[in-house]
Backbone bond lengths (Angstrom), bond angles and torsions (degrees), N, CA, C in turn:
res aa  C-N    CA-C-N  psi(-1)  N-CA   C-N-CA  omega(-1)  CA-C   N-CA-C  phi
1 M - - - 1.460 - - 1.527 109.84 -
2 K 1.289 116.95 137.77 1.465 122.07 -177.95 1.516 110.80 -77.28
3 R 1.318 115.86 129.93 1.464 121.83 179.22 1.517 110.36 -96.13
4 I 1.317 114.87 159.42 1.458 119.51 171.60 1.527 107.98 -70.55
5 D 1.313 117.45 130.95 1.458 122.28 174.70 1.516 107.36 -88.72
6 R 1.341 116.15 95.10 1.461 120.66 -173.29 1.524 111.07 -65.92
7 R 1.348 117.33 -34.00 1.462 119.27 179.72 1.522 109.58 -63.50
8 R 1.330 116.75 -44.10 1.456 120.14 178.88 1.525 110.56 -63.71
9 F 1.336 115.79 -41.31 1.459 120.28 179.52 1.522 111.62 -61.56
10 I 1.338 115.94 -46.84 1.460 120.57 -178.68 1.523 110.84 -65.59
11 N 1.318 116.47 -44.68 1.463 119.64 -178.33 1.515 112.05 -63.74
12 Q 1.335 116.67 -41.79 1.455 120.04 178.70 1.521 110.37 -64.28
13 S 1.325 115.94 -40.90 1.463 120.07 -179.98 1.520 110.68 -63.36
14 A 1.327 115.46 -43.96 1.467 119.69 -177.70 1.519 111.87 -64.32
15 K 1.347 115.81 -29.76 1.449 119.29 -179.53 1.523 112.23 -84.98
16 G 1.318 116.47 -15.86 1.453 120.96 -176.06 1.505 112.90 -95.98
17 I 1.304 115.25 -152.09 1.461 121.38 -176.34 1.511 111.68 -59.21
18 A 1.339 116.37 -45.52 1.457 119.15 -177.05 1.514 111.12 -61.45
19 G 1.315 116.02 -44.65 1.452 118.68 -179.28 1.510 112.53 -62.12
20 A 1.312 116.47 -40.16 1.460 120.17 179.82 1.511 110.92 -63.91
21 V 1.335 116.09 -38.87 1.462 119.72 -179.07 1.514 110.81 -70.14
22 V 1.342 115.59 -48.23 1.453 118.74 -176.93 1.510 111.23 -65.40
23 A 1.331 115.80 -40.54 1.459 119.04 -175.49 1.518 113.24 -71.13
24 S 1.344 117.07 -33.95 1.458 115.93 -170.79 1.520 115.36 -137.38
25 G 1.352 116.93 -11.47 1.443 116.25 -166.74 1.507 118.74 -108.60
26 L 1.337 119.25 -24.27 1.454 118.67 -171.33 1.521 112.09 -60.65
27 S 1.304 117.11 -39.65 1.466 119.38 -178.76 1.517 112.02 -68.39
28 Q 1.344 116.67 -16.00 1.452 120.13 -178.90 1.525 112.52 -94.74
29 L 1.330 116.09 -6.30 1.453 119.75 -179.44 1.521 110.53 -78.89
30 S 1.321 114.13 168.66 1.465 120.04 -179.89 1.520 110.26 -86.84
31 F 1.338 116.42 125.44 1.448 121.24 176.70 1.523 109.14 -124.07
32 T 1.322 115.26 143.88 1.456 119.72 -179.11 1.527 110.21 -71.50
33 M 1.341 115.61 152.21 1.445 120.76 176.53 1.526 109.17 -64.98
34 A 1.302 116.90 135.21 1.458 120.80 -176.70 1.519 111.58 -60.61
35 G 1.343 115.18 133.29 1.454 121.00 176.20 1.518 110.19 -103.20
36 S 1.310 115.97 -158.20 1.464 120.54 -177.16 1.523 112.90 -111.68
37 A 1.321 117.11 4.09 1.460 120.68 -177.57 1.522 110.99 -66.22
38 V 1.315 115.55 152.48 1.463 121.55 173.79 1.524 108.27 -123.15
39 I 1.307 115.27 154.14 1.461 120.74 -179.92 1.529 109.50 -69.16
40 D 1.322 115.36 134.45 1.459 120.33 179.27 1.524 110.65 -81.51
41 K 1.324 116.03 167.40 1.456 121.65 176.21 1.522 110.47 -102.33
42 V 1.334 114.74 148.66 1.465 120.78 -177.99 1.525 108.73 -135.07
43 N 1.321 114.97 160.72 1.450 119.78 172.88 1.526 108.94 -76.66
44 L 1.314 116.84 132.60 1.458 121.11 177.60 1.528 107.83 -86.78
45 G 1.332 114.89 84.34 1.460 120.40 -175.05 1.512 110.09 57.45
46 E 1.318 115.62 -137.12 1.461 121.07 177.76 1.523 111.15 -108.90
47 T 1.336 115.45 29.60 1.464 120.36 -178.12 1.521 112.87 -76.59
48 G 1.320 116.64 -19.51 1.457 120.46 -174.37 1.511 113.02 92.30
49 L 1.335 116.84 -8.42 1.462 120.68 176.74 1.521 110.01 -86.98
50 K 1.321 115.89 140.19 1.458 122.34 172.92 1.523 106.36 -113.60
51 V 1.327 116.66 123.78 1.467 120.44 -171.87 1.524 110.22 -132.39
52 P 1.334 117.53 157.34 1.462 119.41 172.03 1.532 110.42 -61.17
53 R 1.313 115.81 146.28 1.460 120.83 -178.42 1.533 111.88 -65.36
54 L 1.322 117.64 -23.58 1.454 121.88 -178.20 1.521 110.42 -127.60
55 A 1.344 115.52 129.05 1.460 121.56 176.39 1.519 109.93 -106.07
56 L 1.316 115.77 151.18 1.460 120.73 173.25 1.524 107.88 -84.02
57 G 1.326 116.23 108.71 1.450 120.69 176.91 1.515 110.30 -75.15
58 T 1.326 116.29 141.77 1.469 120.26 -178.21 1.528 111.51 -119.30
59 G 1.350 116.65 20.14 1.457 118.61 -173.95 1.513 115.63 -130.56
60 S 1.326 118.31 33.52 1.465 119.46 177.27 1.529 109.69 -60.24
61 F 1.324 116.03 121.66 1.463 121.88 -175.50 1.528 110.30 52.58
62 G 1.358 114.64 42.44 1.450 120.86 -178.47 1.516 112.77 -72.20
63 Y 1.334 115.35 127.92 1.460 120.86 -176.67 1.523 108.88 -169.52
64 R 1.325 116.79 147.28 1.459 121.94 -179.51 1.523 112.35 51.91
65 R 1.313 115.38 38.98 1.461 123.74 179.24 1.528 112.95 57.41
66 T 1.319 114.82 37.91 1.461 119.65 169.97 1.518 108.39 -145.44
67 S 1.303 116.77 170.85 1.465 122.75 -178.64 1.518 107.95 -164.72
68 H 1.331 116.49 173.05 1.460 119.03 177.93 1.526 111.12 -63.80
69 Q 1.332 117.36 -32.41 1.463 119.09 178.55 1.528 111.05 -69.60
70 K 1.323 116.96 -40.07 1.462 118.83 177.79 1.523 110.54 -66.31
71 E 1.325 115.88 -36.14 1.465 120.31 -178.96 1.531 112.45 -69.77
72 L 1.318 118.12 -12.66 1.460 120.20 173.61 1.524 110.71 -63.61
73 G 1.328 116.33 -25.30 1.452 121.00 -173.13 1.512 109.43 90.60
74 F 1.332 116.39 155.59 1.453 118.52 -172.16 1.526 113.44 -63.40
75 D 1.328 118.57 -44.06 1.467 120.36 -176.06 1.530 111.28 -61.45
76 S 1.325 117.53 -45.71 1.460 120.66 -179.89 1.525 110.57 -67.34
77 F 1.338 115.95 -38.96 1.462 118.42 177.69 1.523 110.70 -63.67
78 M 1.313 116.91 -42.37 1.464 119.99 -179.72 1.525 111.18 -63.08
79 N 1.316 117.52 -40.63 1.463 119.82 176.92 1.524 110.80 -61.09
80 L 1.332 116.13 -42.09 1.453 120.88 178.58 1.527 110.60 -65.00
81 A 1.328 116.58 -44.09 1.463 121.27 -178.24 1.532 111.71 -65.33
82 K 1.322 117.15 -40.41 1.464 119.88 178.86 1.520 110.87 -66.92
83 H 1.323 116.42 -37.96 1.459 119.83 177.23 1.530 109.62 -65.36
84 A 1.322 116.11 -41.40 1.464 120.05 177.10 1.528 110.42 -59.56
85 Y 1.318 116.45 -44.26 1.470 121.21 179.27 1.522 110.58 -58.65
86 D 1.318 116.67 -45.55 1.456 121.32 -178.88 1.523 112.41 -63.54
87 R 1.325 116.66 -26.09 1.460 120.67 179.76 1.527 112.69 -97.57
88 G 1.318 115.10 18.15 1.458 120.40 173.13 1.513 115.45 91.91
89 M 1.335 117.84 -3.01 1.464 121.57 -178.29 1.529 109.80 -85.19
90 R 1.292 115.40 68.11 1.464 120.33 -178.61 1.535 108.93 -92.98
91 F 1.320 113.26 54.04 1.461 122.69 -172.24 1.528 106.56 -151.16
92 F 1.343 116.38 120.48 1.452 120.93 -177.15 1.523 110.15 -122.22
93 E 1.324 115.12 128.76 1.463 121.60 178.07 1.518 108.70 -105.68
94 T 1.322 115.81 122.30 1.453 121.04 -177.51 1.523 108.93 -137.89
95 A 1.321 116.99 -177.29 1.465 121.90 178.76 1.513 108.66 -168.86
96 D 1.319 115.90 155.61 1.448 120.67 177.91 1.524 110.79 -58.37
97 M 1.328 116.90 -39.23 1.456 121.58 -177.75 1.533 112.36 -64.52
98 Y 1.333 117.82 -25.37 1.461 120.89 -176.34 1.529 112.66 -82.57
99 G 1.328 117.25 -20.57 1.457 119.70 -178.19 1.508 114.05 70.40
100 T 1.329 117.91 24.24 1.468 120.66 -175.36 1.529 113.48 -111.55
101 H 1.312 117.80 11.19 1.465 119.33 178.64 1.528 111.50 -57.54
102 E 1.326 116.38 -46.58 1.468 118.62 -177.59 1.526 111.60 -64.17
103 F 1.320 117.67 -36.53 1.465 120.67 177.18 1.528 110.29 -61.77
104 V 1.326 115.74 -48.62 1.466 119.68 179.71 1.527 109.79 -64.05
105 G 1.326 116.82 -38.81 1.461 119.97 179.26 1.518 112.75 -60.11
106 K 1.330 117.26 -37.62 1.467 120.59 178.22 1.528 111.02 -69.39
107 V 1.326 116.33 -32.15 1.469 119.31 174.83 1.528 109.85 -65.53
108 L 1.331 116.84 -42.84 1.464 120.79 -178.79 1.524 111.79 -58.92
109 K 1.323 116.98 -32.52 1.470 120.51 -179.51 1.523 112.01 -67.06
110 E 1.334 116.68 -20.61 1.464 120.76 -176.88 1.532 112.89 -84.14
111 Y 1.334 116.87 -12.96 1.463 120.19 -172.06 1.526 110.85 -136.43
112 N 1.319 114.57 173.13 1.462 121.11 173.56 1.526 108.33 -69.92
113 R 1.323 116.73 119.61 1.467 120.51 -176.35 1.526 111.70 -55.45
114 E 1.302 117.47 -36.22 1.466 120.78 -176.75 1.528 112.57 -67.68
115 D 1.323 117.36 -16.18 1.464 120.96 -179.66 1.529 112.66 -85.62
116 I 1.330 117.31 -6.37 1.458 121.08 -172.44 1.523 111.42 -121.50
117 T 1.317 115.99 139.11 1.463 122.58 174.17 1.520 108.49 -100.51
118 V 1.321 116.14 132.03 1.460 121.86 176.94 1.526 109.06 -119.45
119 L 1.315 114.89 124.68 1.462 121.75 173.87 1.514 108.11 -114.70
120 S 1.331 116.24 126.78 1.457 119.90 175.98 1.523 109.43 -130.80
121 K 1.332 115.00 171.75 1.462 120.96 -176.03 1.523 109.74 -141.45
122 V 1.332 115.72 145.07 1.455 120.80 179.83 1.527 109.98 -120.77
123 M 1.327 115.99 131.41 1.452 120.93 175.80 1.524 109.33 -76.22
124 V 1.336 116.10 141.15 1.463 119.68 -177.49 1.528 111.60 -123.16
125 Y 1.334 116.58 14.94 1.457 120.89 170.63 1.525 108.74 -145.74
126 D 1.331 115.13 153.83 1.463 121.49 -173.42 1.526 112.16 -70.30
127 H 1.351 114.87 156.30 1.465 121.88 175.43 1.521 109.47 -131.08
128 Q 1.323 115.82 111.71 1.454 122.23 178.12 1.533 110.89 43.33
129 D 1.324 117.08 -132.98 1.458 120.62 -175.75 1.528 112.79 -103.08
130 W 1.329 117.89 8.31 1.462 118.38 -172.06 1.525 114.41 -116.53
131 Y 1.320 118.53 -15.63 1.466 118.75 179.85 1.515 109.19 -129.13
132 K 1.312 115.93 114.04 1.456 122.13 176.37 1.522 108.80 -115.15
133 T 1.313 115.49 134.74 1.454 118.95 -179.25 1.526 110.29 -69.69
134 E 1.307 114.76 160.36 1.448 121.85 179.02 1.523 107.98 -139.07
135 P 1.313 119.13 164.75 1.467 120.17 177.36 1.531 110.65 -54.04
136 F 1.326 116.91 141.22 1.461 119.71 -176.57 1.521 111.59 -57.65
137 E 1.322 117.38 -38.07 1.463 120.38 -179.44 1.534 110.78 -59.89
138 T 1.330 116.17 -36.51 1.463 120.40 176.94 1.518 110.83 -66.84
139 S 1.342 115.74 -43.92 1.472 120.35 -179.01 1.519 111.75 -62.45
140 I 1.323 117.33 -47.82 1.463 119.13 -174.17 1.529 110.75 -67.71
141 D 1.337 117.87 -35.71 1.462 119.76 176.84 1.530 110.34 -67.09
142 R 1.323 116.23 -41.05 1.472 120.44 178.76 1.524 110.50 -65.43
143 F 1.327 117.24 -43.52 1.471 121.12 -179.93 1.523 110.54 -57.02
144 R 1.319 115.91 -47.50 1.469 119.62 -177.16 1.529 110.96 -65.84
145 K 1.311 116.40 -35.80 1.471 119.49 177.34 1.518 110.48 -67.06
146 E 1.328 116.99 -44.96 1.464 121.04 -179.82 1.526 111.24 -63.98
147 L 1.315 116.37 -37.83 1.462 121.32 -178.70 1.530 112.32 -83.69
148 G 1.309 116.65 -15.14 1.460 120.31 -179.06 1.513 112.81 66.32
149 T 1.322 116.46 40.37 1.458 120.80 -177.57 1.524 109.91 -141.22
150 D 1.324 115.65 150.89 1.464 120.34 178.97 1.528 112.09 -78.00
151 Y 1.326 116.45 -22.28 1.462 119.35 -175.94 1.523 110.49 -143.53
152 I 1.314 114.96 158.87 1.462 122.51 175.61 1.528 107.37 -118.14
153 D 1.310 116.48 130.12 1.470 120.15 -174.88 1.526 112.13 -65.17
154 V 1.324 116.47 -47.59 1.464 121.23 -179.80 1.522 108.21 -136.56
155 L 1.334 117.17 126.23 1.455 121.27 175.42 1.524 108.88 -124.15
156 L 1.329 115.53 131.94 1.455 121.40 -175.65 1.522 111.63 -120.70
157 L 1.329 115.65 148.03 1.457 121.28 163.66 1.521 105.75 -68.51
158 H 1.317 117.59 127.81 1.457 121.60 -170.75 1.527 111.66 -90.08
159 C 1.330 116.26 128.27 1.459 123.82 167.92 1.529 113.39 62.24
160 M 1.323 116.15 65.24 1.464 120.85 174.37 1.533 109.05 -77.42
161 V 1.339 116.27 129.46 1.466 120.19 -170.01 1.527 114.20 -120.34
162 N 1.342 117.72 10.49 1.462 119.58 174.60 1.518 109.96 -159.08
163 G 1.311 116.38 171.85 1.458 121.17 -176.75 1.509 114.82 -82.84
164 E 1.349 117.55 3.87 1.463 120.94 -178.98 1.523 113.27 -101.89
165 W 1.309 117.18 11.56 1.460 119.61 -172.53 1.531 112.85 -62.60
166 T 1.323 118.45 -27.55 1.472 119.19 -178.78 1.524 112.25 -69.11
167 S 1.318 117.15 -26.07 1.469 119.69 175.65 1.529 111.20 -92.84
168 E 1.318 117.66 -37.16 1.465 121.38 -178.75 1.533 112.54 -64.88
169 Y 1.312 116.70 -35.93 1.467 120.12 -172.77 1.526 112.84 -118.37
170 K 1.319 115.36 31.13 1.463 119.93 -178.42 1.527 111.81 -59.81
171 K 1.339 116.72 -37.35 1.459 119.39 -179.99 1.528 110.47 -60.36
172 Y 1.321 116.63 -42.45 1.462 120.01 177.07 1.525 110.98 -66.45
173 M 1.323 115.75 -41.17 1.461 120.07 -179.92 1.524 110.99 -60.44
174 D 1.333 116.63 -39.31 1.466 119.99 177.24 1.522 110.20 -64.68
175 G 1.330 116.35 -38.64 1.464 119.94 177.29 1.516 112.24 -64.05
176 F 1.327 116.15 -40.18 1.464 120.89 176.06 1.532 110.20 -59.08
177 L 1.324 116.28 -46.29 1.466 120.28 -178.11 1.527 111.45 -61.96
178 E 1.334 115.85 -41.29 1.460 119.59 179.20 1.525 110.88 -63.67
179 A 1.329 116.50 -42.99 1.462 120.22 178.56 1.535 110.95 -65.41
180 K 1.316 115.97 -35.43 1.472 120.72 177.92 1.525 110.15 -65.37
181 E 1.310 116.51 -41.68 1.465 120.57 178.88 1.522 111.54 -63.54
182 K 1.327 116.28 -31.75 1.464 121.03 179.37 1.523 112.88 -82.55
183 G 1.348 117.36 -7.80 1.462 120.81 -178.79 1.510 113.53 84.10
184 I 1.338 117.34 6.72 1.460 120.90 178.45 1.523 110.75 -72.41
185 I 1.326 115.98 -33.08 1.463 123.24 173.60 1.527 107.05 -122.98
186 K 1.333 116.59 137.02 1.465 119.07 178.02 1.521 111.51 -83.58
187 K 1.337 116.94 -48.06 1.463 121.14 -177.61 1.521 109.16 -136.72
188 I 1.336 116.08 150.65 1.456 121.55 -174.77 1.523 110.67 -128.43
189 G 1.337 115.69 161.35 1.454 118.77 178.67 1.508 112.30 173.80
190 V 1.333 116.86 -152.47 1.458 122.32 -175.18 1.521 111.01 -140.82
191 S 1.339 114.89 152.54 1.464 120.27 165.00 1.525 105.52 -105.86
192 C 1.328 116.44 137.25 1.465 121.03 -171.56 1.521 112.12 -115.54
193 H 1.335 114.47 138.13 1.456 122.11 175.06 1.525 109.34 -128.17
194 N 1.315 115.68 35.32 1.451 122.04 -177.43 1.525 107.65 -165.22
195 L 1.338 116.80 138.87 1.460 120.68 -175.49 1.526 111.94 -66.41
196 D 1.320 117.76 -40.87 1.463 119.94 178.69 1.521 111.07 -63.75
197 A 1.333 116.18 -40.89 1.468 119.85 177.24 1.520 110.31 -60.52
198 L 1.323 116.68 -40.34 1.463 121.64 179.81 1.524 111.26 -66.71
199 K 1.314 116.61 -39.99 1.470 120.47 178.93 1.526 110.94 -61.86
200 V 1.323 116.09 -42.66 1.466 119.93 177.93 1.525 110.26 -63.67
201 A 1.324 116.57 -43.76 1.472 121.09 -179.30 1.523 111.69 -62.00
202 S 1.318 116.86 -33.61 1.471 120.55 -175.44 1.526 112.98 -67.27
203 T 1.330 116.72 -18.36 1.468 120.11 -178.26 1.523 113.14 -120.54
204 S 1.335 118.44 -10.18 1.462 121.03 -175.45 1.526 111.47 -67.92
205 P 1.334 117.69 127.02 1.467 119.92 177.68 1.526 112.94 -66.66
206 W 1.334 117.21 -17.49 1.470 120.82 178.61 1.511 111.76 -72.22
207 V 1.314 117.81 -28.40 1.466 123.31 -171.74 1.527 112.02 -83.71
208 D 1.332 115.95 124.71 1.467 121.45 169.45 1.524 110.16 -92.65
209 V 1.343 115.39 -39.90 1.470 121.29 -171.95 1.523 109.33 -134.78
210 V 1.330 115.90 137.35 1.457 121.13 174.95 1.521 109.16 -123.57
211 Q 1.332 115.78 134.59 1.459 121.19 176.00 1.523 107.22 -107.17
212 A 1.335 116.13 124.93 1.462 120.73 -171.83 1.514 111.34 -134.19
213 R 1.325 115.28 148.78 1.466 121.45 178.13 1.529 108.58 -83.08
214 I 1.335 114.93 123.45 1.470 118.80 -175.75 1.523 110.83 -151.73
215 N 1.323 115.67 132.89 1.460 123.04 170.61 1.528 107.54 -160.19
216 H 1.306 117.56 175.04 1.465 120.94 -174.57 1.517 113.28 -75.57
217 D 1.328 116.28 -17.38 1.458 121.80 -169.74 1.522 113.58 -100.04
218 G 1.312 117.49 -20.28 1.456 121.36 -174.55 1.517 113.62 85.74
219 S 1.328 116.69 6.33 1.460 121.06 -177.26 1.525 111.51 -70.98
220 R 1.338 116.14 127.42 1.458 122.97 -179.96 1.528 111.92 56.70
221 M 1.329 116.53 34.34 1.455 121.32 177.91 1.519 110.80 -106.11
222 D 1.324 115.95 176.82 1.461 121.94 -178.14 1.521 112.34 -95.15
223 G 1.306 115.44 8.38 1.452 123.13 179.98 1.507 106.90 171.78
224 S 1.321 116.76 -177.42 1.461 119.61 177.31 1.526 109.48 -72.30
225 P 1.328 117.95 159.53 1.462 119.53 175.89 1.521 112.31 -54.89
226 D 1.327 117.38 -35.85 1.465 120.95 179.34 1.525 112.17 -68.37
227 E 1.327 117.43 -22.25 1.460 120.98 176.60 1.522 111.36 -87.31
228 V 1.311 116.23 -39.95 1.463 120.52 -173.87 1.520 112.43 -79.26
229 M 1.323 117.70 -41.91 1.466 119.62 -174.06 1.535 113.48 -59.22
230 P 1.335 119.93 -41.01 1.475 118.46 177.14 1.530 112.93 -61.84
231 V 1.328 117.05 -31.56 1.461 119.71 177.90 1.529 110.16 -68.91
232 L 1.323 116.39 -39.14 1.462 119.67 176.44 1.535 110.49 -65.99
233 E 1.313 116.20 -35.24 1.467 120.03 175.85 1.528 110.46 -62.20
234 T 1.327 116.30 -41.29 1.460 120.45 176.92 1.517 110.67 -62.56
235 A 1.321 116.35 -44.02 1.462 120.28 178.53 1.525 110.79 -58.66
236 K 1.324 116.01 -44.84 1.464 120.50 178.90 1.523 111.39 -60.98
237 K 1.331 116.41 -44.55 1.462 120.65 -179.78 1.522 111.50 -62.77
238 N 1.324 116.07 -27.14 1.464 120.91 178.90 1.526 112.68 -91.09
239 G 1.330 116.09 9.82 1.460 120.83 173.81 1.510 115.65 83.76
240 K 1.340 116.86 6.14 1.463 118.91 179.81 1.527 110.93 -71.70
241 G 1.320 116.26 146.44 1.443 120.01 168.10 1.517 107.97 -80.50
242 V 1.329 117.72 132.99 1.461 121.80 -177.59 1.526 109.36 -114.44
243 V 1.335 115.18 120.55 1.458 122.40 177.93 1.523 107.72 -110.12
244 G 1.322 117.63 118.58 1.456 121.62 179.99 1.522 111.38 -84.91
245 M 1.318 115.51 141.53 1.474 120.95 173.80 1.521 108.50 -134.79
246 K 1.325 116.63 170.51 1.466 123.06 -176.33 1.531 110.36 57.69
247 I 1.316 116.24 36.85 1.470 121.76 -179.86 1.522 110.36 -60.38
248 F 1.318 116.74 -35.69 1.465 121.73 177.03 1.530 111.46 -105.03
249 G 1.344 115.84 25.56 1.461 121.00 171.84 1.506 115.12 61.62
250 C 1.346 116.91 36.99 1.469 120.85 179.52 1.532 110.32 57.70
251 G 1.338 116.52 40.93 1.453 121.78 176.46 1.510 115.22 92.09
252 R 1.327 118.24 2.20 1.458 120.82 -178.29 1.525 113.13 -91.48
253 L 1.331 117.00 -16.60 1.466 120.20 -175.22 1.520 109.54 -119.23
254 V 1.323 116.33 64.16 1.453 119.18 -172.33 1.529 114.44 -112.65
255 E 1.319 117.12 -5.62 1.461 117.75 173.02 1.529 108.68 -65.96
256 E 1.319 116.28 154.18 1.461 119.77 -173.44 1.529 112.56 -54.61
257 E 1.318 117.38 -47.04 1.463 120.56 -179.09 1.528 110.96 -62.46
258 Q 1.320 117.22 -37.35 1.458 120.70 179.92 1.527 111.33 -68.53
259 R 1.330 116.48 -43.13 1.462 119.82 177.91 1.518 110.54 -60.41
260 E 1.316 115.40 -43.89 1.464 120.47 -178.96 1.526 111.14 -63.27
261 K 1.323 116.90 -45.81 1.466 120.75 -179.12 1.522 111.61 -63.54
262 S 1.316 116.14 -43.59 1.455 119.01 -176.65 1.522 112.06 -67.08
263 L 1.316 117.09 -45.66 1.463 119.71 179.23 1.528 111.02 -62.57
264 N 1.319 117.51 -40.65 1.466 120.33 176.55 1.521 110.99 -61.55
265 Y 1.332 115.55 -45.78 1.464 120.32 -177.49 1.522 111.22 -61.16
266 V 1.306 116.41 -47.72 1.461 121.03 -175.94 1.522 111.51 -68.45
267 I 1.322 116.77 -49.31 1.468 120.19 -175.64 1.518 111.46 -67.49
268 K 1.320 117.04 -45.43 1.462 120.44 -174.92 1.521 113.31 -78.10
269 S 1.332 117.88 -7.41 1.465 120.02 176.78 1.519 111.80 -65.47
270 G 1.337 116.11 -30.75 1.457 119.95 -176.65 1.518 113.28 77.88
271 N 1.332 116.91 0.57 1.461 120.74 -176.86 1.524 113.50 -108.17
272 V 1.330 116.81 0.90 1.464 121.88 179.22 1.524 107.78 -123.54
273 D 1.317 116.62 116.75 1.463 119.93 -177.12 1.521 111.59 -71.52
274 C 1.320 115.83 -46.84 1.454 120.86 -175.72 1.521 107.93 -150.64
275 M 1.307 116.30 175.11 1.459 119.63 -176.57 1.517 110.05 -145.24
276 T 1.324 115.27 160.36 1.454 121.50 175.39 1.519 108.96 -122.55
277 I 1.324 116.23 134.12 1.468 122.11 178.68 1.526 108.00 -133.54
278 G 1.325 115.83 134.67 1.458 120.71 -178.38 1.516 112.25 -90.95
279 F 1.310 117.01 85.36 1.461 121.40 179.03 1.522 110.59 -75.58
280 E 1.338 114.36 152.40 1.462 119.92 178.44 1.517 112.00 -122.08
281 S 1.328 116.95 -0.50 1.467 120.52 178.08 1.517 109.14 -151.95
282 I 1.321 114.93 159.02 1.462 120.93 177.56 1.522 110.40 -64.74
283 E 1.341 117.58 -34.82 1.466 120.93 179.98 1.528 110.81 -62.61
284 Q 1.304 117.14 -44.57 1.460 120.56 177.98 1.528 110.81 -61.57
285 L 1.315 115.60 -44.43 1.460 121.12 -178.78 1.519 111.30 -62.42
286 D 1.328 116.41 -48.72 1.468 120.34 -179.21 1.525 111.47 -59.88
287 D 1.314 116.53 -41.48 1.456 120.96 -179.73 1.526 110.21 -59.53
288 A 1.324 117.09 -46.14 1.460 120.52 -178.34 1.527 111.86 -68.28
289 V 1.319 116.73 -41.76 1.465 119.87 179.76 1.519 110.57 -59.41
290 D 1.328 117.16 -47.05 1.458 120.23 -178.43 1.531 111.82 -66.55
291 R 1.318 117.09 -39.20 1.462 119.80 177.22 1.522 111.08 -63.74
292 I 1.315 116.08 -45.42 1.460 120.15 -179.50 1.517 110.78 -62.97
293 A 1.325 116.97 -44.09 1.466 120.48 179.70 1.531 110.95 -60.80
294 R 1.325 116.62 -40.03 1.471 120.41 178.55 1.512 111.01 -66.68
295 I 1.320 117.15 -44.35 1.471 121.19 -178.19 1.530 110.19 -64.14
296 V 1.317 116.52 -42.19 1.476 120.72 178.87 1.528 110.05 -63.27
297 A 1.344 116.44 -42.15 1.461 120.22 177.60 1.515 111.46 -60.67
298 E 1.337 116.10 -42.26 1.465 120.72 177.43 1.520 111.22 -62.34
299 L 1.326 115.85 -41.04 1.454 121.72 -178.74 1.519 111.01 -65.61
300 N 1.330 116.36 -39.14 1.462 120.21 -178.17 1.520 112.26 -85.32
301 G 1.346 114.97 -10.47 1.427 129.01 178.73 1.431 123.67 -5.40
């Protein structure tokens, strides 16, 4: 079966529109003056978890255990993370592939662990010459050590790319269940990079949480918004927690009008509980927090 070549995907993105924006343009865009709003908390489907509506993503262009957030350096990342915490974003999305476990772990040491939600992801297939899979028991012990925590709130199978993942990765799924029974993981699920994989996740009794690419434009998604949104609706009806990603299309939807449209589309759909966005500056973060708070207020009107 053909796998997604993540290196090719990342390199093409960096050379295209997204790369141009991330490399030189975000600081030149228009951002709203920071207000005093904080991110509200929402139910993560029917999982029993209550989480902030917005998570600080740590994997923008994440590859080879690095990302734009890791490249900020620890001090700048910590300043960003503390600001996020103060604005209600007590939710961090990380993954082994991003190389940001240790960064998130240092943030956890600064606060009450029970006040923060941590979502991480584990790769279950090899990538070129730099990522080799290991027994799940080894991964989960390493993750907890890197994060400096006894448990992980949400752990996902990372980057499912076809509808056969429930049979291909059953051994890992059994390991997830065992760790969940022991309290090492609170909730389990998948991140999807394929429409068939997402369809399976939306109905699988094994899945507590699904992470899906969604925005109003279809940019960097697994199908058009009209194809993906009904699947997320199915997931919601089946009690899954739905975490949206690629809200700004992996850097392609960053003009003010695009940001506004995408956040409205995702939040007002009612099919996405929360979302993760990989901010690289406090200005970007503040702009999104204030927009989200306004949109939620309008929705609850």
